[in-house]
Every structure is written in structure tokens, then in C-alpha cells.
N, C-alpha and C positions, 0 to 999 in steps of 0.2 A: 816393441811395436805391438799394438793391440790388433789381434786378428779376429775375423768373424768366427762365431761359433757354429758348430754343426750339430745336428740332432743325433742324440744317442738313444738307443733302445733302453728302456728301464732294466735295471740289473736283474729284477725278479723274472721278467720276461726272457731275458738272455739266458738265465740259469735253466730254464725249461727246454731250451733248444738242444738238439743232438749235437755231437761234436762236428759232424759235417755241416749242419746248419749254422753253427757258431762261426766256423771258418768261412763259409760262404758270405755270411753277414759282414764279417770283418773285411773280407776282400772288397765287398761293395762299398763299405765305409771308407776304405782306402781310396777308391776311385772318386767318391764325393769330396773327400778332403783334397785330393790333387786338383780337382776342378775349381774348388773354392779358393785355394791358395796358390794357383799358378805353378803347380808342381807336375813333373812327368808322372804319368800313370805307370804303376809297376805292380807285379804280383808279390804279395807278402810271402816270405819263406816260412818254414816250419817254426823257426825260433821266434820270429816276430809275432806269428799267430799265437804261440804259446804265451809270450809275454803279455799280449793284449787280453787273452783269456784270464790270466792271473789278475790283472787289474780289475776285471769285471767281478771276480770272485772274492776280492779282499773283504774282510769282515771287521774292519777297524771300528765302524759304528755299530755293527751288529753285536760286537763283543760287549758293548755297554748295556745290552739287553733292554734297550729303550722300549721295545715292543711289549715287554712284560709289565711295564708300569700301568698303574690304574688309568682307565680311560676317562680322563677329564680334560678340560680346556687347556690347562697348563702343560700337562704331559703330552697332549697332542701337538702343542706348539713346539715343545722340545724335540719331539720325534720329527716334525716337519723341518725344523732347523737343522737337525742332524743329517737328514736325508739331503737337504739342499747343499750343505757343505760337502757331503759325500759325492754328490753328483758333480759339483764344481771341481773337486779333486779328480774325479774320473775323467772329466773333460780335459784337464791339463795333462794327465798321464797319457791318455790315448793320443792327444795331439802331439805330445813329445815323441812318442814312438813313431807315429806316422810321418812326422817331420824328418826324423832320423832315417827312416826307411826309404823316403822318396827323394827325388832330386829336383832342383829347380827346372821349370819348363824352359825349353830352348827359345832363344830370341828369334832364330831363323828356322823356318820350316824346311823340310827336306826338299831338295830339288826334284822335279819330276824325273822318272826313269829315262825318258828320251832326251833329257836336258843335255845340252852341250854348251860349254863356255863360249859365248859369242864375242866377237872382236869389235862390236860397235860401241860407240859412246852412248850414254844414257843421260841426256841433258834435261834440265827443267827450266822453266821461265825464270829469268833473272830480273831484267828491267821491264816494267810495264810501259807501253808506248804512250804515255801521257806526260804532261808537265808535272813537275814535282813528284817524280817516281813514287809509285806505291808498289812495293815489292811483294809479290804473292807468296814468297817463301817466308815472309815474316808472320803470316797467318795461315790458317787452314782454309783453302777455298773449296772445301768439301766437308762432308760428315765423316767423323772418325769411325763410325759404326760400320760393320760389315754388311748390315742390312740397311736398305733405303729408309730414310726417315723423312716425315713431312716437317714442315716448319721453315723458319728463316733463321739464318745466323747473322748477327750484327757485330761489327767490330768498331769501336770508337778509339782511334789512334790519335796521336798528338796533332797530326796534320791532315787527317783524312777520316772519312766514314766509309766503311765497306759493308755492303749487304750481299749475302749469298742466298739466293732463293731458288728452290726447286720447282718442278712442275706440280700442278695440283694432283695429277694421277700418278706420276712417276716418283715424286719425292726428290730429295737432294741427291746429287752425285756423291758417291762415297770415295774415300781415299784409295780404294782398290779399283774403282772405275777410272780414277785419274791415271792409271797405268796406260790406258788407251790414249789419253791426252799426251803423255810422254812419248808414246810411239809416234804420234802425229808430229810433234815438234822435232823429234829426232829425224824423221823422214825429211821434213822441210829443211832442216839445217844441212843434211847431207846433200840435198838438191842445190842449196846455195853454194856449198863448197864446190860442187861440180861446175856450177855456172861460173864461178870466179876463176876456176882453173882454165876453163875453155876461153873465157874472156881474156885472161892473161896471155894466152897463146895467139891472140889476134883474131880469134873466131868471133862470130856474132851469135852467141847462144840465146835462146829464148828464156825469159824469166820462168822460174818454177811455177807450175799451175797452182790454182787455189783449191784444187781437189786432188785426192790421191786414192788409189784403189788397192788397199792391202787385202790379202786373203785372211780369213779368220784364223787359219792355222799359223800364219806369219805373226799375227798379233799375239796369239797364245804363246808362241815360242819366244817372242820378244819379252813378254811379261813373265816368262819362266813358269808357265802354268801347264798342268797336265792336259793332254789332248783327248779328253773324254767328252761324252755326250752332254753332261751338265755344264761343262765349261762353255760350250757353244750357246746354250740357253742363257747362261749368265752374261755372256758377251753381248747378246742382243738387248737384254734388259739394261746393261750398263750404258750402251749407246743411247738408249731412250733417255736415261737420266742425264747424261752429259749434254744432250741436245736441248734439254729443258731446264738446265741449271744456268743461271745468269749471275754475273758479278757486277754489282753497281758500285762505282767509286765516286765519292764526292770529295774533291780536294778543298782544303780550307786555307784561307790566307787571313791571318790576324783575326781568326774567329768567324770570318765571313765565307760563305760558299763561293767557290771560285770556278769550279768546273765539274760537270757531271758526266760520267762515262759509264755506259752499260755494255757489257760484253758477255757472250755465251762461251761456254767451255769448248764446244765445237759448233760450227755453223750449221750443221745438219748432217744427215747420213741417209743412204738408201742401200737396200740389199740388192745387189746386182744379180746374184745367182745363189741357188741353194743346191745341196747335194741330193742324191736320190732318197736319202733318209730325211729330207726336209730340214737339214741343218743349214745354218747360215754359212755361206761359202765366200763369195767375193763381195766386198763392201766398198762403197764410194763415200768418202768422208770429205766434207767441205771445211776447209781451214778458215776460221773466223778472221776478219780483217785485222783485229788488234794483234793477233799472233803473227799473221803474214807480214804486216807492216814492221813489227818489231824485229823479225828475223831477216826478212828479205831486203828491206829498205835501209838497214843499218850499213853504212858505207865502210866503216873501219873494222869493227869486230862483230861477231855474232854474240849477242848478249845472253849467253847461256853458261850454266855451271854443270860440270860433269857429276853424275851420281855413281856410286859404286854399283856394280852389277848385282850384288847381293841385296840391294835395296828391295828388289822384288820378292825376296824370301823372308823379309821381316813380317812376322805373322800377325802383329797387332797394329791396329790403326794408330794408337798412341805412339808406338815405336817408330812408325813411318813419319809421323809428324815431327817427332823429336829429331830424327835423322835430318830431315829437310831444314829444320830450324838450325841445327848445328852446322850443316853444310853452308848455309848462308852466313850465320853470325860468327862462327868460329873459323870457317875457312881452313887455312893451313895452321892456325894457331889455337886459341881458346876463347871461350866466351862464357858468361854467366847470365842467367835470368832468374828472377825470383819465381817461386812456385806459383804465386798469385798471377804474375804476368803471363806465365806459360798457360795457366788455366784460362786466362782472358783471351789469349791468342789462339788457343786450340779450338775454340767454338764449341767446347764440350757442354752438354746439357747437364752433366753431373754437378751435384753440389760440391763446393770446394773441398770439403773434408774427404769425400769419397775419391775425388780426382787426385788429391794429394797422396792418398793411400796407394792408389793404383800406380801413380808415377814412382813412388818410392819402391814399390814391389818390382816394377820394371827395371829400375836402376839396379836393384839387388840381383836380379836375374842376369844383367849384363856383366856382373862380376865373374860369374861362372861361364857365361856364353856371350862374349863381347859383341857389341854392335859393330857393323862395318865402319871403319875409318876412325871412330871417335870413342874415347873412354868417358864414362859418365860418373858423376858422384854428387851426393847431396851434402851441402856444406852450410854452416851457419853464416848468415849475412847480417847486415846492419839492421834490416827491417824484417827479419825472418829467414826461413830456409831458402836456399838458392840451389839451382841445378847448374853444376859446372860441366862444361863440354870441352874436351881437349883432343886435338888431332893427334893420333898416334904417329910415331916417327916413321914406321915402315908403311909403304904404300903398295897396294896390290898391283901387280904388273898389268892386270887387265883393266885397271881404272885409268883410261886414256885421258890425257890432257888435250882436250879439243878446243875449248873456248879460251878467251882472254880471261885468265883467272887472277883477279886483282884483289881478292879478299885475303 
């Protein structure tokens, strides 16, 4: 697999450094390499540093004494060719050492220090409440980036057109903002369960309200995030993006437009109270009609699928999208998608080659650090490479079976 190159200091410049400066440069080079190749950052030991210094001081081409040849166009070309080959060899040697000394980057981030394993389920939307279901788990109804992006995402599926549009000032909601949406749906489903239990006892309970008031700390704990100052700032920005991101669905019938449905990710929000430090404290979130109707008005089952609690610890947006896709498509079994189809359904703005490279790198990382619930592999398909997703036999005791799971 071809990997991106990183910049190396010219060997003449490296030779003029002191031993301490050489080691410091190589340690910094190791960090650059780790960031570029999705590896864990680590400090190089004495042996690794010594090996890298030796590669820099090799005199394979210098032994040819090309610099002593007469200074003319042909000899200059020979010297340039020799140096180019030497540098190419140095790139390969240094990359090999750094690859050996580093480890693949973990798929899951570490849980926050105050994190405790919670016993609630973590569902996501399964059936969209319109004719000819358009399942939001088949596509990414958000940006995969950790940062808000402007623009529009469009999906052209076999039986529908889906457009995801963010606010002009806020940008699109991100896959990490979507955690708040999951919190909202989980709360509503819990209220529906309570309503049905009370109704079964002959009581006359009220239907769940269309608003709920979580505290900021509750949402952060649900999403397994640290309880720091920046987390509260990020939370308020995420609510802005969710309130301004809409999903427009056009159902098709025999190539003709049949129904248009526009829905926000959340109906709106307001900050009810703040702390003395002016941090967001109590929030009121309005549940959009399309979510409320789907969960509350469904008489037989609550149309949700359970996610593994470690979903919130998946550090990359691509990884989270792949997990949601696997949860829907593979369920308790297995499924395959072509890499091109995954690129199409991810809404990624990357060109296909870069996206395919990042996906392969992520799958490689899961070999060392498995993703929750599913094993991934890249395989040959009839029309190119495909991603195979297979449910592992063992199931986490904390991944509760809440909804009617018919996948």
C-alpha cells in the first residue's frame, strides 16, 4: 500500500547537528510520522535513534566520489540522480524504522476519568416516518468531520433523493453533534416505555411531552465525554448546528417525485440556566415532529436499534459511520458494500482515492484494536474492492436488547 511521504532534513544539514539536536529532530520526525500514518505517538528509545542516525550517515553514494567529477552538465545530472536515489532510499529506511517502532492508533479513545459504565440503551433512528421508508442509517445525515463544514450533502439512492443542509452561519451538524440527537431519542424512547407500562396497569398516563430538559452534565455523561470547560462550549455550538441542519427527503416512484419531506435534526433549543461561570447548565430541547411521531405513535414496537455503548468512544467520524452502517446492514449477521458505494453513502467530500486509502487504514487499525460488535475486512469483489462487516459471536453484557431487532 502506497503511503504518503514525509519531509526529511537534507543529510548534509543533519550531519552538522549535535547529537542532542539529531535525537530531538528524530523524535519530532517520529511524531509527524505517527500523525500522518494513524499511528500511536511514542518516544524512540536509544537503539531506534542510533539506527536512524546510521541511515542518515550512510555513504553508499558518497563512496562513488561523484562530487569529485568535473563540473559539467552530464556529471551534474549524474550527481543529481545519485542524490535523488539516495534520498528515496533514506525515505524508505526511515519509514521502515518508524513503522516498526510505532503502533497502530487505537480505534477507541480512552473513556473520561469520571466515566462509569451506564446501563441505558443507546438507540438510533431505524425507520423514518414516511411512506417508502428512507433509513437514515443507510447514509450519513451529518458531516464526518470533527469541525463544522459549510455546504450541502446530496445522496441519490435508488428510490429517493436525500439532501442534508446546514445553517449559513453554523454549518452542517457533525457526526459528533449527532450524539445529542441520540440522547434525545433515547430519552423519548424511555418515556414511551414508561407510558406503556403505566397504560398496561390500567392507569391513564399522559403522552410524553415534545420537549425535555436535560442538564449539560447529563448529556456529556451520556456521550461519555469529559466534564471540562471546553466540552460545555462545544455542546452549545453543537446544539446550534443541530437546530440549523435539515434533512430533505424526496421519495421516487418509477422515476417520478412522489413525496417531499423536510425535517430538522432537533426542533430547537433554549438555554434555561447557566452556572456562575457562565457555562451552559439546563437546556430545553424540542423534539421534532418526525422523531416524535416515529417513536411515540408506533403502536407495536419502538423502531430503534441498540448501539454499543463504546460507540461514543470511536474517535474518527469515518469509524462511527461504518459502525452505524454495519449495525443496520449486518445486524446480527454480515454484510458487504463496495468501497465506492460506501464513499457515496458517507457524504465525504474527499476524492475517492483518498477516501479509499483512509478506509483501508481504518480497517487495518481494527485488526489490532477491534471496533465494537463488528469485524471488518477488505476483500475482492466482482466490481472492485468491498468492505465486509461481520458481527462477532460474543456480545457485550452492557449492550442491552431494547427494541424489536429484526435485522
